[in-house]
N, C-alpha and C positions, 0 to 999 in steps of 0.2 A: 786468801783466796792462794794464798801455796798449799797451807793445812785443806783447806781441801779439795784441792785436788792430788794431797800426796793419801790423803784416807780413801778416797773417788778410786784411783788407779790401786790403793792397796785392796777394795774392797774384793777387785777387777779381778786380781792377778790370784788369791786367795781363793776365791769361787770358780778361775779358770784353772788352777790344781787340784781342785773336787772333783771339777767336773773329770779332768785327767785321768784322775786314778780309777773315779766309777766307770770311764773307760779301757781303761787300759787291765780293768776288772775282768769286765763281761769278755774281752778278750779279742775285744771290734780288731779289725782289721785296723791299720792306720799307717797313716804318711802321713809326710810334711804337712798336704795340703789339711791334711785330716786334724792338725796337731793345729792346724790357725787357725779352719772354723770355728774350734771350737774356745779358742780364746773370742773371736764374737758372738758365740753363745753366749759370753761371759758378760763379756757388755752388751749383749743384748739385754740382756738379766739383769743388768744393775742404773738405769736409765741413759742408757747414749741409744742412741736412734741407727737407723741402719740405712741412714740418707748420712749421717755424720761418717763412718767411717769408709777412708778410700783403701779398698787392695790395687800392688803396682802401681803407687806411684810415682808418676818421673821428677822426683824432686832437681832443682833445676841444680844445685849442688854435686850431683853421680855423673849428670852429663851423660851423652850416649843414651844408651838401651838401657842403664843399670838403674831401677825400679827399687824403691822402698817398697818391702811386702806388704804394712800395714801404716797406714797413717791417718792418725786421726785430728786435724789440725778446727784451733779454739777449744778443746777439751777444759772449761773451768780455766780460759786464763789461756796455755797454752798449747802448742800443734804437740803432738806427742808420733815419733815411730816408734815401730819393731821389727825386728829380723829374725828369724824363725829358723832353727839348724833340728831339724829329727836324721838321726845318727842308730840307724837299729844295727842289730845285730845281721850277717848275713841266712836269707832264707833258706840260699840252695846253699852252705856249707862252703861256700867262695872266701879265700881271704881277699879281704879288704885290707888296703892301702890308709890303715887309721894316722903314718902320719901325714897325706894328704890330708886326712880329715879333718883333721886337729888345724893344719895350716887355712884351711879353709872355713873354718868357726873367728880362726884370727884376721881374715879378711871381711868377713862380717861387723867385729870388731872395728878396724881400720874405716867399712863405711859411716857408721855410726856416730863415730865420734867425731867425722868431715859436719856430723847432722847437726852435734849437737849445741851447736848456739845458737842453730834457730829451734830444734826442741828440746824436749826430754826423749833420750832413745835408752830401748830395753831391747834386750838382745835376750830372746825363751831358744832355750838350748834341751832337746830332749834324746838322753843315750840307754842305751841297748850295755848288754855288758864288756863291749869289746871295746867302745869307746868312753865307758865311765871307767875300766882302767886303765885308757891309754893314759886318761887326763888325770888318771890317783895319781902315774907313776911320774910322769914327763911334765902335766902342767899345774901340780897340788898345790903351786901358791892365786892361781883364780878359781882352778874347780873345787879346789876345798874350803872355801869362804863359806860360814854362815852368813845365817842371815843377820844384815848389818855393817858389816865390815866389810872390808875395800881393799884392794891392790892397785897399788902403781905398776902400768906397763909403760918403762924406759927404752927408746931406743935399742940401750944396750939388751933388754933382753931376746935381744932376735939374732946378736951375734953371736950363737955356738947352735941355729937352730940348722938342720940339714933341709937339702938343695931341693927334697921333697918336696918337706914343712914350705919354706921360703917361695917354691914354686908360684904357688898359690897367692900366699901375698901378694898384696901390688901397692909394695912398699914398707917403711919401716913406719913406725908412728910413735905419741904416746897419750893415754888413754888412765885415765881414773875408772874402774867397774869396782863397781859396788851390787855385793850379792842381794835380793829381794828376795828370790824364795831359793831353798835348798829341800828340794821331797826327795825321795824315794818313797816307791811305788811297785813291788811286783821288782819283775822283772826292770823297770826303765826308772830313768832317774832324772829331773827336772829341775835347773837350774835358771832363774832367771837374772837379770847383769841391770843395773844401769853402766849408759856409756858416759863418760861425760869427757873432754878433754884435761889434759894433765895440764 
């Protein structure tokens, strides 16, 4: 069963990467929702029925108003949670707070590790030049992972992070992050990580 799940998810995720590359290659206006719907299209192309996918799922472990971007219950015997983050460069040329954006990425990782006892969790991260440079300079141990490599986030990782970063993370956490997809196309970079408790 586990091998069937892994094969099915790999097929979906690599088809998603190909679809996203096509989208970027056609210079189509892209938002985080566009990225999410591109994954949904890959799911539909690979034997997932539309009614099997829930957007904005109110998972009990997140409480309050927080939702899981995409939830797929009982996919080959496992629940799947996916969070998305799209960090484009400023279209107006304005300076963006890259440290805060990085903190928001780690908050998504924190939320996913909370769910990892109940589900297989994926983080889909698409960047352009600005955040690509920031992550290469400040979080290379995570961002530089190639397919199949893992990084252990420990509580100590957060010890020297600036306030603007930590202001976006709702508490320190530990997690194992494994790279599933690492691709670059034109001015975009795609990372898909599997997130589990450390």
